[in-house]
SERO-4910 file (N, C-alpha, C, O; in steps of 0.05 Angstrom, whole numbers):
BEGIN
 pado doro    nc1    nc2    nc3   cac1   cac2   cac3    cc1    cc2    cc3    oc1    oc2    oc3
  Met    A   1107   2236   1117   1082   2245   1105   1058   2233   1120   1058   2209   1127
  Ser    A   1039   2249   1125   1015   2239   1138    998   2223   1118    996   2230   1095
  Gln    A    986   2202   1127    971   2184   1109    946   2197   1098    937   2190   1076
  Glu    A    934   2216   1112    909   2228   1102    914   2247   1079    895   2251   1063
  Asn    A    938   2258   1076    944   2276   1054    958   2263   1031    963   2275   1011
  Leu    A    966   2238   1034    981   2224   1014    963   2214    992    942   2202    997
  Ile    A    971   2219    967    956   2209    944    975   2194    925    999   2198    925
  Lys    A    964   2176    909    979   2161    889    973   2171    861    950   2177    855
  Leu    A    993   2174    845    990   2183    817    995   2159    799   1016   2147    799
  Glu    A    975   2153    782    976   2129    765    978   2138    736    964   2157    728
  Cys    A    994   2124    720    997   2130    692    971   2123    677    959   2102    683
  Thr    A    962   2139    658    937   2134    644    940   2113    622    921   2102    614
  Glu    A    965   2108    614    969   2088    592    975   2060    604    961   2041    597
  Cys    A    995   2058    620   1003   2031    630    991   2024    657    992   2002    666
  His    A    978   2044    671    964   2040    697    983   2031    719    974   2016    737
  Lys    A   1008   2040    719   1026   2035    741   1027   2060    759   1026   2082    749
  Ile    A   1029   2055    785   1031   2077    804   1061   2084    806   1077   2069    816
  Asn    A   1067   2108    795   1095   2117    793   1103   2138    814   1126   2140    821
  Tyr    A   1084   2153    823   1089   2176    841   1070   2177    865   1048   2168    863
  Tyr    A   1080   2188    887   1065   2194    910   1068   2223    916   1090   2234    913
  Ser    A   1046   2236    924   1047   2265    929   1029   2272    952   1013   2255    961
  Lys    A   1030   2297    961   1012   2307    982    992   2326    970    998   2340    950
  Lys    A    969   2327    982    948   2345    973    931   2354    997    925   2338   1014
  Asn    A    924   2379    997    906   2389   1018    877   2383   1008    867   2397    990
  Lys    A    865   2364   1021    839   2355   1012    816   2373   1019    794   2371   1009
  Lys    A    821   2392   1038    801   2411   1045    798   2433   1024    776   2443   1020
  Thr    A    820   2441   1012    819   2463    992    815   2453    964    802   2466    948
  Ile    A    826   2429    957    825   2418    930    806   2394    931    814   2373    941
  Lys    A    783   2397    920    763   2375    921    766   2356    897    762   2332    901
  Glu    A    772   2365    874    774   2348    850    800   2332    850    819   2339    865
  Arg    A    801   2312    833    825   2295    832    847   2309    816    842   2324    797
  Leu    A    871   2304    826    895   2317    814    903   2303    789    902   2279    787
  Gln    A    912   2319    769    922   2309    743    947   2324    736    947   2348    734
  Leu    A    969   2309    733    995   2321    727   1008   2306    704   1004   2282    701
  Lys    A   1023   2321    688   1038   2309    666   1065   2302    677   1081   2320    682
  Lys    A   1071   2276    681   1096   2267    692   1109   2247    674   1097   2236    656
  Tyr    A   1134   2241    680   1149   2221    665   1143   2193    675   1145   2188    699
  Cys    A   1137   2175    657   1132   2147    664   1156   2130    655   1164   2131    631
  Arg    A   1168   2115    673   1192   2100    666   1185   2076    648   1202   2069    631
  Ser    A   1163   2064    652   1156   2040    636   1148   2048    607   1154   2033    588
  Cys    A   1134   2071    604   1127   2080    577   1149   2096    564   1150   2099    540
  Arg    A   1167   2107    580   1191   2123    572   1183   2149    558   1195   2156    538
  Lys    A   1162   2162    568   1154   2188    558   1137   2202    578   1128   2191    598
  His    A   1132   2228    573   1115   2244    591   1086   2239    585   1077   2243    562
  Ile    A   1071   2230    605   1043   2223    602   1027   2234    625   1038   2239    647
  Leu    A   1002   2238    621    984   2248    642    981   2226    663    975   2203    658
  His    A    985   2235    689    982   2217    712    958   2228    728    956   2252    733
  Lys    A    940   2210    735    916   2217    750    917   2206    778    930   2185    784
  Glu    A    904   2220    796    902   2211    824    884   2187    827    862   2186    815
  Thr    A    893   2168    843    877   2144    848    867   2145    877    874   2163    892
  Lys    A    850   2126    884    840   2124    911    861   2115    931    855   2113    955
***
């Protein structure tokens, strides 16, 4: 994966970085928000893109 397209997804409750994903930054300007499974919280929670 190229470093410029790589983003980190952080859990909104425990603030751990659980996932890495790719995003086209030219077409999608706003931050990505996905509902993913968090292992430490043991449930599906909203994950937001970090810097």
